[in-house]
C-alpha positions, 0 to 999 in steps of 0.5 A: 722602633730601632730603641733599645739593644744590646740586651745584657744578661747579668746587670751590674750596678751602677759604676763608682762614682756615678750619682747616687740612687735608692730603691728597693733591691731588683728594681732598684738595680735594674733602673740604676744599670739603665740611668748608667747607659754610656751614651748618657754619661754627664747628663743630668738625669732625675727619676722617681718612682713611688706606688700610687697607693700608699705614696712608698718610694720605690726608686729615687735618683736625684729627685729633688734637683730642679731641672727644665721640664719642657712639656712636662711643665703641661702637667701643672698647667692641665692641674691648673685649668681641671682645679681652678677653671673646672672640667665645664668651663668654656670659652666664649666667642661672640659678636656684638654691636652697640649700634641701633638696628633698622631693619637689615641695616646696623647703623654702627660698628660690629664687634667681633669679641675673643674670649681666649677661645684656642679652639675656634676654627673657620667654620666656627667664624662661617657659622657666626656670620650666618647667625647674622644673615639669618637674624636679616642683618645686610649691611652694617654701617660702620667697621668691623673692630676686632676686640682681643682685649680678654687677653692682655696684648704679651704675644710671647712667653717669658725666655722663648727662642726668638728663632722659633718665633714663625713656627706654630709650635711658638704661635703669638697668643691673642684671644682672638684667635683661630687655628687651621684644622682640629688638632687646634694649632691656634695662631697658624696656617697651613701652606700646602705646596703641590708639584706641578710639571717638572719646571714649573711652579708648584702650587701654594695654598693657604690654609684657612683661605685668607687675605691676612697672609701673602705667600712669595714663592721661587720655588719650582718643580723638580725632576720626578725622583729628585730630592725635596728641597723646600723651605717654608718660612715667614719674615719677622714682624709680618705675614710674608711667607717664603717658599723656596726651593724644590718639590719634584713632580710627582711626588704628594703635597708638602705641607708646613705649619706657620705662626701667623703675626698677630693672628687677632688680625687672621681671625678677623680676616676670615670673619670678614670673608664669611660676612660677604659669602653669607650676604653681610656687607661691611661698609668701613674697615677693620680694625681693633678695639674694645666692645662698649659696655652695653653692646647688644650680643648678635651671635656667640660661640661657647667652645667645647669644655675644658674635660674635652679640651683636654684631650687635645691640649695633652695627648698632642701637648699643644703649646698655644692651649698651654698658654690660652688656659694660664691667661684664661684662669687670671681673667675667670679669678678676676684679674687679668688675663695674662701671665702673671695673673694665671701663674699667681693661680697656678702656684696656688693650684698646685700648692693644693696638690703638695707642691711647694711653689717656693721651690720651683720656677714656672713663667709659663703653660707649656714649657717652652720657656728655658726658664722653667725649673720643676724636680721629678719629686714634684712631678711625682707629688703632683701626679700622686695628689690629682688622684684623690681630686675629683676631676682626676678621671678626665686628668688620666684619660688626657695622657697619652697611651704607650703604643696605641696607634690611634693618636687620639688615644696614644698622642705623643706616646703612640709610636712609642714602646710597641710589643712591650711590656708598657704597651697600654699600660703606661700614660704619661706627658712628653716633654722635648727641647734641646738637650732636655727630654721628659716623662712622667706620668702612671704604670700598670705594673704586672702584678697590677701594682699602680705606679707614679713616675717621674723622669727628667733628663737635663743637658743631654747630647742625644735623645732620651727618648729610648732611655725612658723607654727602658724605664716605663718598661721595667716598670710595667714589668714590676711585680711587687713582692715577687719582683726579681731582675730584670734582661734589661737593654742599654739604650742605643744612641739616637741623634736628638734632631736640629732641626726642630722637626719629630723624628721619622716614628713620630716622636717628638724631636728637639723642640717643645712642638705640639705635633709635627703634621708632616711626620 
């Protein structure tokens, strides 16, 4: 795992001048020693540890200071979704028409109406098309109209980085969208580059296949064993994807996930192709607009319930799920499908969980924005209060589990803390942006005590993951009244990466990406 080195036989208290920390004897001293690692001098690190049963504070270092939470902000959104939408809530996508039907002919427009579902796949649009064909519809004497008005038309969150705009973890939010695989990275496509013979052009494929995205490739196939220098990008303001550089002959295909510009159009294009495959011909072109009142529902698809959606959302830290849930919360309350309406409900939800919304700043659901501000103490309070809610089993099950290789269980922690006391006993949400790292959740300690912890680091110059791991491991070793000092490792500095990709071991690096498929 290459994260912890130089075991200390004798620990020392944090050096003079270090930020103050309070905590119970052996545990407090050990955690203070970890947080005093020289590699993180000058960083702003907050950590709160509490007993889950009594709420007793076992350790607190600057827990009240607000910091950028990165994807720890999804803890708030997850609580919002379960508390205000409910575990059984589902998204709905429909095909409707106000037109009169004469035998196999619809005499007007056909509407594809989005309901905010971020889990729609090409197969789901195919099933909708197949339903129309099975019902005997063969000709639409009108247009295909894509209706994304269930949500507003604000596609990107407040404060999101402009240079992340082409990438799947920063995709545009639409009520009518499509994901390229069962991780449900809505609003994106997979670009797969397969080498040919040396000197020949590689093959470039897009998933799902569509005519909405154009690929412009100047890439070449290099000699076997050579370097891979491929760069896949998308031109701003459109859907031309460029592929440049070289891929060596004989190597496995390279895949990149790219956000599309206006995902409504991609969903409509994929659905139109599905209609054609099933023998349903649409005479007119494709347009956008609102479905008229009173239109007949010809086919529909309901998503998995929120309790199931929580798994890919939280385990894989899916940013687009977070934003769809926030907008859906606003719409479901009778308001707009917008960030302002949804975040108003989020503030009400966290207030009911003991978090004063006036002491937080939350402008999106994923934590992508640099404008989000939450303290470790507030995260710990939310985690404690969630235990008393009827939806807590779904919330708890959604969190990544340390060291469990199955990514449907271990998620973003699957390669961390393996073969340590924390393996299988830490359930926590990760979070990463450049200079920001977070880990907050639950620990089953050595004596069976359930602990809640929240750790948020800002202004870090190297990856804080080793620091978080050392803290979580020590919490897993906690023995209550019998607790004694433990050998604690000094975290080794490790580059946080500067390219927005995940590290070789699959952990999140730099940007708040949901999951880097190439790692």
